[in-house]
PQR file with spaces between the fields and no chain letter, atoms N, CA, C, O and H, PARSE charges and radii, in Angstrom:
ATOM       1  N    MET     1     -18.447  -25.412    5.437 -0.4000 1.5000
ATOM       2  CA   MET     1     -17.001  -25.093    6.414 -0.0000 2.0000
ATOM       3  C    MET     1     -17.648  -24.006    7.247  0.5500 1.7000
ATOM       4  O    MET     1     -18.247  -23.095    6.676 -0.5500 1.4000
ATOM       5  N    ASP     2     -17.559  -24.052    8.570 -0.4000 1.5000
ATOM       6  CA   ASP     2     -18.417  -22.381    9.384 -0.0000 2.0000
ATOM       7  C    ASP     2     -16.361  -22.011    9.834  0.5500 1.7000
ATOM       8  O    ASP     2     -15.229  -22.492    9.810 -0.5500 1.4000
ATOM       9  H    ASP     2     -17.072  -24.792    9.034  0.4000 1.0000
ATOM      10  N    GLY     3     -17.205  -20.780   10.198 -0.4000 1.5000
ATOM      11  CA   GLY     3     -15.646  -19.914   10.294 -0.0000 2.0000
ATOM      12  C    GLY     3     -15.010  -20.016   11.868  0.5500 1.7000
ATOM      13  O    GLY     3     -14.091  -19.312   12.286 -0.5500 1.4000
ATOM      14  H    GLY     3     -18.125  -20.389   10.217  0.4000 1.0000
ATOM      15  N    ILE     4     -15.674  -20.988   12.579 -0.4000 1.5000
ATOM      16  CA   ILE     4     -15.355  -20.570   13.905 -0.0000 2.0000
ATOM      17  C    ILE     4     -13.509  -21.260   14.579  0.5500 1.7000
ATOM      18  O    ILE     4     -13.020  -21.263   15.709 -0.5500 1.4000
ATOM      19  H    ILE     4     -16.420  -21.560   12.239  0.4000 1.0000
ATOM      20  N    ASN     5     -12.966  -21.760   13.192 -0.4000 1.5000
ATOM      21  CA   ASN     5     -11.805  -22.718   13.570 -0.0000 2.0000
ATOM      22  C    ASN     5     -10.789  -22.176   12.629  0.5500 1.7000
ATOM      23  O    ASN     5     -10.653  -22.659   11.505 -0.5500 1.4000
ATOM      24  H    ASN     5     -13.363  -21.757   12.274  0.4000 1.0000
ATOM      25  N    ARG     6      -9.951  -21.014   13.141 -0.4000 1.5000
ATOM      26  CA   ARG     6      -8.694  -20.670   13.054 -0.0000 2.0000
ATOM      27  C    ARG     6      -7.886  -21.140   11.415  0.5500 1.7000
ATOM      28  O    ARG     6      -7.611  -20.441   10.440 -0.5500 1.4000
ATOM      29  H    ARG     6     -10.062  -20.622   14.054  0.4000 1.0000
ATOM      30  N    SER     7      -7.630  -23.077   11.765 -0.4000 1.5000
ATOM      31  CA   SER     7      -7.377  -23.108   10.912 -0.0000 2.0000
ATOM      32  C    SER     7      -8.017  -23.854    9.929  0.5500 1.7000
ATOM      33  O    SER     7      -7.859  -25.071    9.845 -0.5500 1.4000
ATOM      34  H    SER     7      -7.854  -23.644   12.557  0.4000 1.0000
ATOM      35  N    ASN     8      -8.532  -23.390    9.386 -0.4000 1.5000
ATOM      36  CA   ASN     8     -10.180  -23.810    8.488 -0.0000 2.0000
ATOM      37  C    ASN     8      -9.656  -22.618    7.344  0.5500 1.7000
ATOM      38  O    ASN     8      -9.789  -22.570    6.121 -0.5500 1.4000
ATOM      39  H    ASN     8      -8.660  -22.401    9.454  0.4000 1.0000
ATOM      40  N    ILE     9      -8.993  -21.677    8.335 -0.4000 1.5000
ATOM      41  CA   ILE     9      -9.326  -20.224    6.944 -0.0000 2.0000
ATOM      42  C    ILE     9      -7.774  -19.638    6.685  0.5500 1.7000
ATOM      43  O    ILE     9      -6.962  -19.666    7.610 -0.5500 1.4000
ATOM      44  H    ILE     9      -8.885  -21.716    9.328  0.4000 1.0000
ATOM      45  N    LYS    10      -7.387  -19.065    5.265 -0.4000 1.5000
ATOM      46  CA   LYS    10      -6.213  -19.491    5.013 -0.0000 2.0000
ATOM      47  C    LYS    10      -6.560  -18.057    3.971  0.5500 1.7000
ATOM      48  O    LYS    10      -7.631  -17.837    3.404 -0.5500 1.4000
ATOM      49  H    LYS    10      -8.046  -19.042    4.514  0.4000 1.0000
ATOM      50  N    ILE    11      -5.331  -17.212    3.931 -0.4000 1.5000
ATOM      51  CA   ILE    11      -5.225  -15.967    2.940 -0.0000 2.0000
ATOM      52  C    ILE    11      -5.589  -16.608    1.191  0.5500 1.7000
ATOM      53  O    ILE    11      -5.277  -17.500    0.402 -0.5500 1.4000
ATOM      54  H    ILE    11      -4.462  -17.390    4.392  0.4000 1.0000
ATOM      55  N    GLY    12      -6.225  -15.733    1.305 -0.4000 1.5000
ATOM      56  CA   GLY    12      -6.572  -16.222   -0.435 -0.0000 2.0000
ATOM      57  C    GLY    12      -7.836  -16.425   -0.556  0.5500 1.7000
ATOM      58  O    GLY    12      -8.339  -16.105   -1.633 -0.5500 1.4000
ATOM      59  H    GLY    12      -6.478  -15.008    1.945  0.4000 1.0000
ATOM      60  N    SER    13      -8.859  -17.114    0.692 -0.4000 1.5000
ATOM      61  CA   SER    13      -9.793  -18.422    0.697 -0.0000 2.0000
ATOM      62  C    SER    13     -11.144  -17.135    0.588  0.5500 1.7000
ATOM      63  O    SER    13     -11.120  -16.033    1.137 -0.5500 1.4000
ATOM      64  H    SER    13      -8.450  -17.374    1.567  0.4000 1.0000
ATOM      65  N    LYS    14     -12.215  -17.683   -0.261 -0.4000 1.5000
ATOM      66  CA   LYS    14     -13.492  -17.038   -0.062 -0.0000 2.0000
ATOM      67  C    LYS    14     -14.531  -17.666    0.639  0.5500 1.7000
ATOM      68  O    LYS    14     -14.976  -18.797    0.839 -0.5500 1.4000
ATOM      69  H    LYS    14     -12.235  -18.578   -0.706  0.4000 1.0000
ATOM      70  N    VAL    15     -14.852  -15.921    1.082 -0.4000 1.5000
ATOM      71  CA   VAL    15     -15.445  -16.220    2.384 -0.0000 2.0000
ATOM      72  C    VAL    15     -16.989  -15.569    2.643  0.5500 1.7000
ATOM      73  O    VAL    15     -16.990  -14.404    2.244 -0.5500 1.4000
ATOM      74  H    VAL    15     -14.491  -15.003    0.920  0.4000 1.0000
ATOM      75  N    LEU    16     -17.975  -15.873    3.054 -0.4000 1.5000
ATOM      76  CA   LEU    16     -18.805  -15.267    4.011 -0.0000 2.0000
ATOM      77  C    LEU    16     -18.866  -14.002    5.522  0.5500 1.7000
ATOM      78  O    LEU    16     -19.174  -14.228    6.692 -0.5500 1.4000
ATOM      79  H    LEU    16     -17.974  -16.820    3.377  0.4000 1.0000
ATOM      80  N    VAL    17     -18.489  -12.859    4.937 -0.4000 1.5000
ATOM      81  CA   VAL    17     -18.633  -12.821    6.804 -0.0000 2.0000
ATOM      82  C    VAL    17     -19.800  -11.766    7.508  0.5500 1.7000
ATOM      83  O    VAL    17     -20.665  -11.179    6.858 -0.5500 1.4000
ATOM      84  H    VAL    17     -18.239  -12.676    3.987  0.4000 1.0000
ATOM      85  N    VAL    18     -19.699  -11.717    8.291 -0.4000 1.5000
ATOM      86  CA   VAL    18     -21.324  -10.567    8.566 -0.0000 2.0000
ATOM      87  C    VAL    18     -20.447   -9.249    9.114  0.5500 1.7000
ATOM      88  O    VAL    18     -19.914   -9.492   10.197 -0.5500 1.4000
ATOM      89  H    VAL    18     -18.996  -12.195    8.819  0.4000 1.0000
ATOM      90  N    LYS    19     -20.199   -7.974    8.623 -0.4000 1.5000
ATOM      91  CA   LYS    19     -19.912   -7.016    9.493 -0.0000 2.0000
ATOM      92  C    LYS    19     -20.649   -6.631   10.704  0.5500 1.7000
ATOM      93  O    LYS    19     -21.713   -7.153   11.036 -0.5500 1.4000
ATOM      94  H    LYS    19     -20.632   -7.776    7.744  0.4000 1.0000
ATOM      95  N    LYS    20     -19.837   -5.371   11.581 -0.4000 1.5000
ATOM      96  CA   LYS    20     -20.275   -4.940   12.682 -0.0000 2.0000
ATOM      97  C    LYS    20     -21.497   -4.642   12.715  0.5500 1.7000
ATOM      98  O    LYS    20     -22.231   -5.063   13.609 -0.5500 1.4000
ATOM      99  H    LYS    20     -18.972   -4.947   11.312  0.4000 1.0000
ATOM     100  N    GLU    21     -21.755   -4.160   12.112 -0.4000 1.5000
ATOM     101  CA   GLU    21     -22.909   -3.110   11.775 -0.0000 2.0000
ATOM     102  C    GLU    21     -24.123   -4.098   10.934  0.5500 1.7000
ATOM     103  O    GLU    21     -25.158   -3.755   10.363 -0.5500 1.4000
ATOM     104  H    GLU    21     -21.159   -3.819   11.385  0.4000 1.0000
ATOM     105  N    HIS    22     -23.591   -5.252   11.107 -0.4000 1.5000
ATOM     106  CA   HIS    22     -24.776   -6.123   10.176 -0.0000 2.0000
ATOM     107  C    HIS    22     -25.742   -6.814   10.920  0.5500 1.7000
ATOM     108  O    HIS    22     -26.939   -7.052   10.757 -0.5500 1.4000
ATOM     109  H    HIS    22     -22.750   -5.530   11.571  0.4000 1.0000
ATOM     110  N    GLN    23     -24.476   -7.209   12.228 -0.4000 1.5000
ATOM     111  CA   GLN    23     -25.044   -8.483   13.351 -0.0000 2.0000
ATOM     112  C    GLN    23     -26.238   -8.641   14.007  0.5500 1.7000
ATOM     113  O    GLN    23     -26.485   -9.545   14.805 -0.5500 1.4000
ATOM     114  H    GLN    23     -23.504   -7.015   12.361  0.4000 1.0000
ATOM     115  N    ARG    24     -27.307   -7.366   13.518 -0.4000 1.5000
ATOM     116  CA   ARG    24     -28.412   -7.529   14.040 -0.0000 2.0000
ATOM     117  C    ARG    24     -29.269   -8.770   13.376  0.5500 1.7000
ATOM     118  O    ARG    24     -29.742   -9.789   13.881 -0.5500 1.4000
ATOM     119  H    ARG    24     -27.106   -6.632   12.870  0.4000 1.0000
ATOM     120  N    THR    25     -29.270   -8.166   11.795 -0.4000 1.5000
ATOM     121  CA   THR    25     -29.817   -8.628   10.613 -0.0000 2.0000
ATOM     122  C    THR    25     -29.256   -9.747   10.381  0.5500 1.7000
ATOM     123  O    THR    25     -30.085  -10.657   10.372 -0.5500 1.4000
ATOM     124  H    THR    25     -28.886   -7.339   11.385  0.4000 1.0000
ATOM     125  N    GLY    26     -27.733  -10.231   10.102 -0.4000 1.5000
ATOM     126  CA   GLY    26     -27.206  -10.657   10.068 -0.0000 2.0000
ATOM     127  C    GLY    26     -26.958  -11.154    8.408  0.5500 1.7000
ATOM     128  O    GLY    26     -26.787  -12.292    7.971 -0.5500 1.4000
ATOM     129  H    GLY    26     -27.059   -9.492   10.109  0.4000 1.0000
ATOM     130  N    GLU    27     -27.006   -9.960    7.751 -0.4000 1.5000
ATOM     131  CA   GLU    27     -26.469   -9.557    6.020 -0.0000 2.0000
ATOM     132  C    GLU    27     -25.459   -9.864    6.213  0.5500 1.7000
ATOM     133  O    GLU    27     -24.787   -9.449    7.157 -0.5500 1.4000
ATOM     134  H    GLU    27     -27.145   -9.036    8.107  0.4000 1.0000
ATOM     135  N    LEU    28     -24.916  -11.051    4.977 -0.4000 1.5000
ATOM     136  CA   LEU    28     -23.820  -11.355    4.474 -0.0000 2.0000
ATOM     137  C    LEU    28     -23.275  -10.524    3.860  0.5500 1.7000
ATOM     138  O    LEU    28     -23.954   -9.769    3.164 -0.5500 1.4000
ATOM     139  H    LEU    28     -25.462  -11.388    4.210  0.4000 1.0000
ATOM     140  N    THR    29     -21.353  -10.341    3.940 -0.4000 1.5000
ATOM     141  CA   THR    29     -20.218  -10.151    2.111 -0.0000 2.0000
ATOM     142  C    THR    29     -20.059  -11.560    2.081  0.5500 1.7000
ATOM     143  O    THR    29     -20.260  -12.499    2.851 -0.5500 1.4000
ATOM     144  H    THR    29     -20.801  -10.953    4.506  0.4000 1.0000
ATOM     145  N    GLN    30     -19.555  -11.357    0.724 -0.4000 1.5000
ATOM     146  CA   GLN    30     -18.509  -11.924    0.361 -0.0000 2.0000
ATOM     147  C    GLN    30     -17.570  -11.432   -0.219  0.5500 1.7000
ATOM     148  O    GLN    30     -17.697  -10.476   -0.984 -0.5500 1.4000
ATOM     149  H    GLN    30     -19.393  -10.594    0.099  0.4000 1.0000
ATOM     150  N    GLY    31     -16.464  -12.000    0.044 -0.4000 1.5000
ATOM     151  CA   GLY    31     -15.232  -11.792   -0.399 -0.0000 2.0000
ATOM     152  C    GLY    31     -13.861  -12.526    0.092  0.5500 1.7000
ATOM     153  O    GLY    31     -13.988  -13.530    0.793 -0.5500 1.4000
ATOM     154  H    GLY    31     -16.361  -12.776    0.666  0.4000 1.0000
ATOM     155  N    ILE    32     -12.368  -12.001   -0.295 -0.4000 1.5000
ATOM     156  CA   ILE    32     -11.580  -12.939   -0.461 -0.0000 2.0000
ATOM     157  C    ILE    32     -10.301  -12.720    1.063  0.5500 1.7000
ATOM     158  O    ILE    32      -9.434  -11.866    0.877 -0.5500 1.4000
ATOM     159  H    ILE    32     -12.264  -11.185   -0.864  0.4000 1.0000
ATOM     160  N    VAL    33     -10.277  -13.375    2.235 -0.4000 1.5000
ATOM     161  CA   VAL    33      -9.494  -12.909    3.153 -0.0000 2.0000
ATOM     162  C    VAL    33      -8.102  -12.198    2.880  0.5500 1.7000
ATOM     163  O    VAL    33      -7.412  -12.724    2.007 -0.5500 1.4000
ATOM     164  H    VAL    33     -10.981  -14.068    2.387  0.4000 1.0000
ATOM     165  N    LYS    34      -7.572  -11.011    3.544 -0.4000 1.5000
ATOM     166  CA   LYS    34      -6.470  -11.062    2.828 -0.0000 2.0000
ATOM     167  C    LYS    34      -5.851  -10.601    4.078  0.5500 1.7000
ATOM     168  O    LYS    34      -4.871   -9.873    3.920 -0.5500 1.4000
ATOM     169  H    LYS    34      -8.133  -10.584    4.254  0.4000 1.0000
ATOM     170  N    ARG    35      -6.254  -10.901    5.469 -0.4000 1.5000
ATOM     171  CA   ARG    35      -5.412  -10.652    6.494 -0.0000 2.0000
ATOM     172  C    ARG    35      -6.819  -11.479    7.964  0.5500 1.7000
ATOM     173  O    ARG    35      -7.992  -11.124    8.081 -0.5500 1.4000
ATOM     174  H    ARG    35      -7.050  -11.493    5.598  0.4000 1.0000
ATOM     175  N    ILE    36      -6.308  -12.239    8.556 -0.4000 1.5000
ATOM     176  CA   ILE    36      -6.605  -13.149   10.069 -0.0000 2.0000
ATOM     177  C    ILE    36      -6.400  -12.191   11.170  0.5500 1.7000
ATOM     178  O    ILE    36      -5.251  -11.878   11.484 -0.5500 1.4000
ATOM     179  H    ILE    36      -5.355  -12.526    8.460  0.4000 1.0000
ATOM     180  N    LEU    37      -7.595  -11.617   11.884 -0.4000 1.5000
ATOM     181  CA   LEU    37      -6.858  -10.753   12.845 -0.0000 2.0000
ATOM     182  C    LEU    37      -7.689  -11.331   14.014  0.5500 1.7000
ATOM     183  O    LEU    37      -8.055  -10.521   14.865 -0.5500 1.4000
ATOM     184  H    LEU    37      -8.528  -11.871   11.630  0.4000 1.0000
ATOM     185  N    THR    38      -7.989  -12.466   14.145 -0.4000 1.5000
ATOM     186  CA   THR    38      -8.329  -12.964   15.563 -0.0000 2.0000
ATOM     187  C    THR    38      -7.208  -13.684   15.526  0.5500 1.7000
ATOM     188  O    THR    38      -6.773  -14.408   14.631 -0.5500 1.4000
ATOM     189  H    THR    38      -7.691  -13.124   13.454  0.4000 1.0000
ATOM     190  N    ASN    39      -6.582  -13.304   17.055 -0.4000 1.5000
ATOM     191  CA   ASN    39      -5.266  -14.564   17.230 -0.0000 2.0000
ATOM     192  C    ASN    39      -5.801  -15.733   17.827  0.5500 1.7000
ATOM     193  O    ASN    39      -4.917  -16.539   17.536 -0.5500 1.4000
ATOM     194  H    ASN    39      -6.936  -12.716   17.783  0.4000 1.0000
ATOM     195  N    SER    40      -6.760  -16.454   18.546 -0.4000 1.5000
ATOM     196  CA   SER    40      -7.757  -17.039   19.264 -0.0000 2.0000
ATOM     197  C    SER    40      -7.318  -18.356   18.103  0.5500 1.7000
ATOM     198  O    SER    40      -7.085  -17.866   16.998 -0.5500 1.4000
ATOM     199  H    SER    40      -7.479  -15.800   18.783  0.4000 1.0000
ATOM     200  N    GLN    41      -7.199  -19.536   18.125 -0.4000 1.5000
ATOM     201  CA   GLN    41      -7.567  -20.762   17.412 -0.0000 2.0000
ATOM     202  C    GLN    41      -9.570  -21.036   17.286  0.5500 1.7000
ATOM     203  O    GLN    41     -10.223  -21.432   16.320 -0.5500 1.4000
ATOM     204  H    GLN    41      -7.388  -19.934   19.023  0.4000 1.0000
ATOM     205  N    ILE    42      -9.863  -20.780   18.161 -0.4000 1.5000
ATOM     206  CA   ILE    42     -11.691  -21.002   17.926 -0.0000 2.0000
ATOM     207  C    ILE    42     -12.720  -19.800   18.765  0.5500 1.7000
ATOM     208  O    ILE    42     -13.119  -19.750   19.928 -0.5500 1.4000
ATOM     209  H    ILE    42      -9.333  -20.458   18.946  0.4000 1.0000
ATOM     210  N    HIS    43     -12.886  -19.049   17.781 -0.4000 1.5000
ATOM     211  CA   HIS    43     -14.248  -18.043   18.741 -0.0000 2.0000
ATOM     212  C    HIS    43     -15.619  -18.401   18.447  0.5500 1.7000
ATOM     213  O    HIS    43     -15.626  -18.599   17.232 -0.5500 1.4000
ATOM     214  H    HIS    43     -12.562  -19.089   16.836  0.4000 1.0000
ATOM     215  N    ASN    44     -16.687  -18.575   18.864 -0.4000 1.5000
ATOM     216  CA   ASN    44     -17.634  -19.158   18.402 -0.0000 2.0000
ATOM     217  C    ASN    44     -18.428  -17.955   18.058  0.5500 1.7000
ATOM     218  O    ASN    44     -19.563  -18.392   17.871 -0.5500 1.4000
ATOM     219  H    ASN    44     -16.682  -18.414   19.851  0.4000 1.0000
ATOM     220  N    ARG    45     -18.436  -16.735   17.883 -0.4000 1.5000
ATOM     221  CA   ARG    45     -19.286  -16.068   16.513 -0.0000 2.0000
ATOM     222  C    ARG    45     -17.783  -16.069   15.495  0.5500 1.7000
ATOM     223  O    ARG    45     -18.053  -15.443   14.470 -0.5500 1.4000
ATOM     224  H    ARG    45     -17.513  -16.380   18.035  0.4000 1.0000
ATOM     225  N    GLY    46     -17.170  -16.278   15.483 -0.4000 1.5000
ATOM     226  CA   GLY    46     -16.574  -16.674   13.863 -0.0000 2.0000
ATOM     227  C    GLY    46     -15.028  -15.576   13.738  0.5500 1.7000
ATOM     228  O    GLY    46     -14.967  -14.408   14.122 -0.5500 1.4000
ATOM     229  H    GLY    46     -16.951  -16.786   16.316  0.4000 1.0000
ATOM     230  N    ILE    47     -14.451  -15.991   13.407 -0.4000 1.5000
ATOM     231  CA   ILE    47     -12.401  -15.956   13.173 -0.0000 2.0000
ATOM     232  C    ILE    47     -13.241  -14.191   12.653  0.5500 1.7000
ATOM     233  O    ILE    47     -14.352  -14.079   12.135 -0.5500 1.4000
ATOM     234  H    ILE    47     -14.500  -16.940   13.095  0.4000 1.0000
ATOM     235  N    LYS    48     -12.584  -13.404   12.895 -0.4000 1.5000
ATOM     236  CA   LYS    48     -12.781  -12.001   12.412 -0.0000 2.0000
ATOM     237  C    LYS    48     -11.686  -11.709   11.999  0.5500 1.7000
ATOM     238  O    LYS    48     -10.612  -11.809   12.593 -0.5500 1.4000
ATOM     239  H    LYS    48     -11.682  -13.495   13.316  0.4000 1.0000
ATOM     240  N    VAL    49     -12.050  -11.035   10.133 -0.4000 1.5000
ATOM     241  CA   VAL    49     -10.676  -11.381    8.920 -0.0000 2.0000
ATOM     242  C    VAL    49     -10.948   -9.429    8.987  0.5500 1.7000
ATOM     243  O    VAL    49     -11.639   -8.706    9.705 -0.5500 1.4000
ATOM     244  H    VAL    49     -12.922  -10.954    9.650  0.4000 1.0000
ATOM     245  N    MET    50      -9.930   -9.158    7.756 -0.4000 1.5000
ATOM     246  CA   MET    50      -9.931   -8.223    6.743 -0.0000 2.0000
ATOM     247  C    MET    50     -10.181   -9.072    5.239  0.5500 1.7000
ATOM     248  O    MET    50      -9.574  -10.063    4.832 -0.5500 1.4000
ATOM     249  H    MET    50      -9.369   -9.746    7.173  0.4000 1.0000
ATOM     250  N    LEU    51     -11.392   -8.240    4.525 -0.4000 1.5000
ATOM     251  CA   LEU    51     -11.659   -8.640    3.148 -0.0000 2.0000
ATOM     252  C    LEU    51     -10.282   -7.973    2.227  0.5500 1.7000
ATOM     253  O    LEU    51      -9.576   -7.039    2.606 -0.5500 1.4000
ATOM     254  H    LEU    51     -11.885   -7.435    4.855  0.4000 1.0000
ATOM     255  N    GLU    52     -10.142   -8.748    0.919 -0.4000 1.5000
ATOM     256  CA   GLU    52      -9.135   -7.251    0.332 -0.0000 2.0000
ATOM     257  C    GLU    52      -9.516   -6.021   -0.125  0.5500 1.7000
ATOM     258  O    GLU    52      -8.721   -5.118   -0.386 -0.5500 1.4000
ATOM     259  H    GLU    52     -10.716   -9.507    0.611  0.4000 1.0000
ATOM     260  N    ASP    53     -10.761   -5.949   -0.238 -0.4000 1.5000
ATOM     261  CA   ASP    53     -11.845   -4.541   -0.076 -0.0000 2.0000
ATOM     262  C    ASP    53     -11.863   -4.170    1.052  0.5500 1.7000
ATOM     263  O    ASP    53     -12.942   -3.681    1.389 -0.5500 1.4000
ATOM     264  H    ASP    53     -11.406   -6.683   -0.026  0.4000 1.0000
ATOM     265  N    ASN    54     -10.786   -4.211    2.105 -0.4000 1.5000
ATOM     266  CA   ASN    54     -11.377   -3.601    3.419 -0.0000 2.0000
ATOM     267  C    ASN    54     -11.842   -3.740    4.462  0.5500 1.7000
ATOM     268  O    ASN    54     -11.606   -3.093    5.483 -0.5500 1.4000
ATOM     269  H    ASN    54      -9.910   -4.608    1.831  0.4000 1.0000
ATOM     270  N    ILE    55     -12.786   -4.887    4.258 -0.4000 1.5000
ATOM     271  CA   ILE    55     -13.736   -4.951    5.008 -0.0000 2.0000
ATOM     272  C    ILE    55     -13.771   -5.341    6.118  0.5500 1.7000
ATOM     273  O    ILE    55     -13.015   -6.311    6.166 -0.5500 1.4000
ATOM     274  H    ILE    55     -12.978   -5.413    3.429  0.4000 1.0000
ATOM     275  N    VAL    56     -14.175   -5.175    6.989 -0.4000 1.5000
ATOM     276  CA   VAL    56     -13.622   -6.227    8.221 -0.0000 2.0000
ATOM     277  C    VAL    56     -15.087   -7.067    8.855  0.5500 1.7000
ATOM     278  O    VAL    56     -16.261   -6.717    8.734 -0.5500 1.4000
ATOM     279  H    VAL    56     -14.789   -4.388    6.949  0.4000 1.0000
ATOM     280  N    GLY    57     -14.571   -8.165    9.490 -0.4000 1.5000
ATOM     281  CA   GLY    57     -16.261   -8.964    9.783 -0.0000 2.0000
ATOM     282  C    GLY    57     -15.457  -10.588   10.312  0.5500 1.7000
ATOM     283  O    GLY    57     -14.256  -10.827   10.194 -0.5500 1.4000
ATOM     284  H    GLY    57     -13.617   -8.449    9.588  0.4000 1.0000
ATOM     285  N    ARG    58     -16.682  -11.694   10.991 -0.4000 1.5000
ATOM     286  CA   ARG    58     -16.658  -12.222   11.671 -0.0000 2.0000
ATOM     287  C    ARG    58     -17.145  -13.573    9.968  0.5500 1.7000
ATOM     288  O    ARG    58     -17.945  -13.556    9.032 -0.5500 1.4000
ATOM     289  H    ARG    58     -17.658  -11.500   11.087  0.4000 1.0000
ATOM     290  N    VAL    59     -16.137  -14.437   10.450 -0.4000 1.5000
ATOM     291  CA   VAL    59     -16.544  -15.201    8.973 -0.0000 2.0000
ATOM     292  C    VAL    59     -17.590  -16.200    9.597  0.5500 1.7000
ATOM     293  O    VAL    59     -17.656  -16.758   10.692 -0.5500 1.4000
ATOM     294  H    VAL    59     -15.487  -14.450   11.211  0.4000 1.0000
ATOM     295  N    GLN    60     -18.374  -16.204    8.478 -0.4000 1.5000
ATOM     296  CA   GLN    60     -19.781  -17.304    8.789 -0.0000 2.0000
ATOM     297  C    GLN    60     -19.430  -18.482    7.800  0.5500 1.7000
ATOM     298  O    GLN    60     -19.379  -19.543    8.422 -0.5500 1.4000
ATOM     299  H    GLN    60     -18.320  -15.751    7.588  0.4000 1.0000
ATOM     300  N    LYS    61     -19.151  -18.637    6.349 -0.4000 1.5000
ATOM     301  CA   LYS    61     -18.947  -19.754    5.899 -0.0000 2.0000
ATOM     302  C    LYS    61     -17.885  -19.062    4.992  0.5500 1.7000
ATOM     303  O    LYS    61     -17.691  -17.879    4.712 -0.5500 1.4000
ATOM     304  H    LYS    61     -19.191  -17.775    5.844  0.4000 1.0000
ATOM     305  N    ILE    62     -17.108  -20.521    4.541 -0.4000 1.5000
ATOM     306  CA   ILE    62     -16.060  -20.769    3.991 -0.0000 2.0000
ATOM     307  C    ILE    62     -16.844  -21.156    2.732  0.5500 1.7000
ATOM     308  O    ILE    62     -17.824  -21.887    2.873 -0.5500 1.4000
ATOM     309  H    ILE    62     -17.266  -21.482    4.769  0.4000 1.0000
ATOM     310  N    LEU    63     -16.430  -20.648    1.292 -0.4000 1.5000
ATOM     311  CA   LEU    63     -16.944  -20.809   -0.194 -0.0000 2.0000
ATOM     312  C    LEU    63     -16.362  -22.088   -0.373  0.5500 1.7000
ATOM     313  O    LEU    63     -16.919  -23.153   -0.638 -0.5500 1.4000
ATOM     314  H    LEU    63     -15.634  -20.054    1.178  0.4000 1.0000
ATOM     315  N    GLU    64     -14.591  -21.715   -0.102 -0.4000 1.5000
ATOM     316  CA   GLU    64     -13.885  -22.865   -0.820 -0.0000 2.0000
ATOM     317  C    GLU    64     -13.283  -24.024    0.074  0.5500 1.7000
ATOM     318  O    GLU    64     -12.705  -24.973   -0.454 -0.5500 1.4000
ATOM     319  H    GLU    64     -14.139  -20.850    0.114  0.4000 1.0000
């Protein structure tokens, strides 16, 4: 599942995100969603979330 629809992402979901500083390289970071930061229902670059270790990034893939 991709991360452009807010309804697909739940707190506690395991996801792959791209941090802002890694958008050019596409390097992904795995983590568990702590907070959903994007208010809109759809975002074409991915819903912005905060992971449990306080990393902020846009969801590229939902693993669960």
